[in-house]
N, C-alpha and C positions, 0 to 999 in steps of 0.2 A: 269546597271540595278540592284535594290536591291531585294534580294530574303529572305525568312525566314533564309536561312543559310549563307548568305555574303551579303556585301554592295558593291557598285559600287566605283570607286575611288581607291585612294592608300591604304585606310585603309579598309580591308574587314570586320572588326568587329565594325565600326562605328555604326551600327544599335543596337548594344549590349551595347555600353558604357553608353547610357543614363540611363540604368537600373543596372548600377553597384552600389553596396552599400558596404560600409565599414564593414568588419567582425570584431567586437570587439575582442580584445585579451583575451584570458581565464586569470583567476587569476592566474592559476598555469601551469607551462610548465616544463616537466621533463622526466624521463624514468621509465619503469617498467620492471619487471622480474619475473619469477616464482621461487618458492623455491621447489627443487626436492628431493625426499627421494628414495634411493636405498638400500631396506632392505638386499638384498643378494648380497655382492660383487662379487660372482661368476655367477651372472645372470645380464642380461642387463635391467631387468624390473625396470622402475622408476615411482614413483607416484608423482603428483604434490600436495604438502601439504601446500601450501601457496603462497603468493605474496609480493613483496616489490616494493615500489615507491619512487624514489630518485628525489631531486630537484637539481638545477645547482649549489647550494652552498655546497653540500656534504651531507646534511641531508636527512633522509627518513623515511617513514612509512612502517610498514609492518603487515600481518595477517598470523597467523600460525593455522592450524587444531588443535583443542583442545581437540577432541574426536576420538579416533582411534578404535571404536568399530566395524566399517565396516571391518577393516583389519582382524578381526577374521574369516571372510569368506574365507580368503586366507591363513592365518597362524594360528598357534595355540597360545593359551593364553600365553604361556610363551614366545614366540617370540614377541607378541605384547607388553607384559610387558617390554621387552628389547628395544622395539622401543620407549616407553615413555621416557626412559632415553635417547635416542638419540635426541628426540624432545626438551626435556628440555635443553640439552646441546645447541642446535641450537638456542633456544630462548635466552639463556644467551649470546651467541656470537653476536646475532642481537642486543640486549639491549646494550652491550658494545660498539659495533661499532657505534650505533646510538648516544650514549652519547659522544663518542670521534669524533663525525662527520666524520667518515670514509667513503670514497667513495665506492659506490656500485661496481664500476669497479675495484676496487683493493681488495675487501673483499673476504675472504674466511673462511669457517668453520672449527672448530677444530676437527670435526668428518668427516671421508671420506664418510660416508653414506648420507650426506646432501650437496647439491651444488645448485648453481644459475644457472638458464638458461640465455639464450641471452637477452641482453637489447633491449627494444622496446621503441620508442618514445610515450608520451601520454600528454594529456593535459585535464584540468578540472578545477572544483572549488577549490580543495585542494588535497593533497597528500592522507590525509585520506579517503576522499570521494572516491577516485579513487581505493585506495587499497581495501575498503569495497566492491565496485561494482565488481572489478576484482575477488575477492576473491570467490564469488558466481558464477562467470561467469566460471572459470577455475579450481576450486578445485572440483573434482567428490565425494570425500568421505565425504562431509558435511552431518551431521545428517539430516534425513527426516524433523524433525519438525523445525530445524533451517533454512532449505530451504523454507519451508511453509511460515514462518514468512516473508521472504524476498520476495516471490513471491505474497503475499496476495495483492489484488487489493481493495481499498476502493470504496465504492459507496455512493455519497451524496443523499440528498432526491430527488433533480432532476432526476438523473439517475434511482433511484429506481421507482419513479413515471412514468417515461416514459415507463418502463417495465410493470408496473401494468396497465397503461392506455391501452397499446396495447392489453393486455389479455381482460381487460373490454370492449373494443370496439367489440373484436371478441366474446365474450359470451353474451354481454348485448346488442348489437346492438344499436338501437335508445336510450335506457335508459342510454347509456353513457352520452349524452348532458345534461340529467336532474340530473346527479350525480356529475360530474367533474366540478369544476369552476376555475377561475383565483386565484392562491394562494396568491397573495399580495393585500392587502387592507388597508385603514385608516379609522377608525371609530371614531366618537367624542361621548365621555361620556358626556350625557346631564346633568347629575347631578354635575360633577366637572368642566366640560368644557375641560377635558384633551383629546388629540388625542391619540388614541391607533393603531400602526402599527401592523397588525396581518398577520399569515402566515398558510394558511391551503388550502387544495386542493379539499375537498369534501363538497358538500351542497346540498344533496337532500331536498326536501320540509320538513321544520320543524326539520332538523338535521344539525349536523356539524360533520366532521371527517378529519382525516389527515393520508396520507400514509407517513411514515418516514423510515428512513435507521438505522440499527444497524450494517452495514457492515464496521465497523471501526477496527482498530487495538487496541485501547485502550477504556477500558471501561468508562473512564471519559468522552469521546466524546459522547459515546452512551448515558450516563446519562444525559448530557448537551441536547441532541437532544429530549430526553423524556420530560425534563422540559419545554424547550421552547414550543414544540408542545402542551402539556397539559395547559400551562399557557395561550397561545393564544385562544385555544378552550374554556377554563372556562371563559375568558373575553368576547369572542363573545357571549357564552351562556348567560351571565349575561346582556349584553346590549341588546340582542334581546329577552331575557326572554324565551328562549327555554325549553320546557319541555321534549323533547326527549332525548334519551340517546347519548351522546357523545361518539367518537370512535377513536381509534388509530390502524391502520394496519402497522405492522412492518416487515420489510424484515430483516432476520438474515443471518449471514454467512453460507456457506455450511460446513456440518460437517467435511469434510476433507480439508477445506481451512486454518485451523489453527492449531497450536499444541494444544493437549489436555488441557494443563494448562491454555492457553489463553481462550480457549472456556468455561472452567469452571468458570473463572472470569466473562466472559461476560454473562454467564447463570445466575449467580448470580445478576447481575445488572438487567437483564431482568425480573428475578423473583421478586425482590424487587419493581422495578417500576411498574410492572403490578399488583402486590398486592395492592400497595398504591392507584394506579388509580382506580382499581375496587372498592375499598372501597368508592372512591368519586363518584361512579356512571359511571365511564368510561366503555366501552367496549374494551378490548385489544386483539388483535389476533397476532399471529407471526408464520411466515413461511419462509422458504429459497428460495423458488421460488416464481415467479409472479402469476401463475395460481391460486392456492389456496387463495393467498390474494385477488385476483379480485374477486373470488366467494364470499368470506366473504364480501367484499364491497358491492356486488349486494345484497346478502341476507340481510345485514344491512339496505341497502337504502330502500327496500320493495316497489320497484316500479313496478306497474303491467304491 
């Protein structure tokens, strides 16, 4: 008798074999290790300050901490300045070993304060990608802004619209059905005979608007999103001869989700794009959460 956990007959796993699938071999297969710093030779305290990832042929990739500011919470500035010299020496040792294709299993630093940990197997797309991922996972002294950039989660238009839609349903009730529309459509330009593929998700009576995302790492991606959304709305307005104001409702990143320098660049793009579109007659509002965006949409739609 066969059950969920075993099959009858000589092979107790025959019920599972039909579901077996071959797992593709990863492009890279090798070993990884931590790079450890022991500032005080008379104390057992060690800090993980980097990682190294080696391939089977002897080559390896590595990443070392390049900002020791957090060590000033433990040691004074003179000691931290001395640690910089140690770290620079360690980096030169690693660069020379990589150039000579020395094996990590036989490698040792020229300074006693730095050493390698145990080797562990790893696999992935490449030694560099694995080293970058492990660096953020195991090195605790990474500067806060650098970790923010790594942990930042992008949201595309679909993800942002889902959040705003949920709030719009909650605060707008039945009005939601009269505001939100299917975002994809194709329209024919009767004058030129040219078809236009348009994308926007708000269409209350006599108006058109779009909820879009600015939750991206790069300002270029944000600018492109603005340009596409405004172009589609302007085209729809021309084809339908809309007289009411067009609108863009923009989800921005939370203020603490990115380094200040990245936020400044993003704010510049948002300011430039908003100013340009408002001159063209668009309404543009921006918030970092869904609730105020949904309220702006409801007010703009003007549905009684």
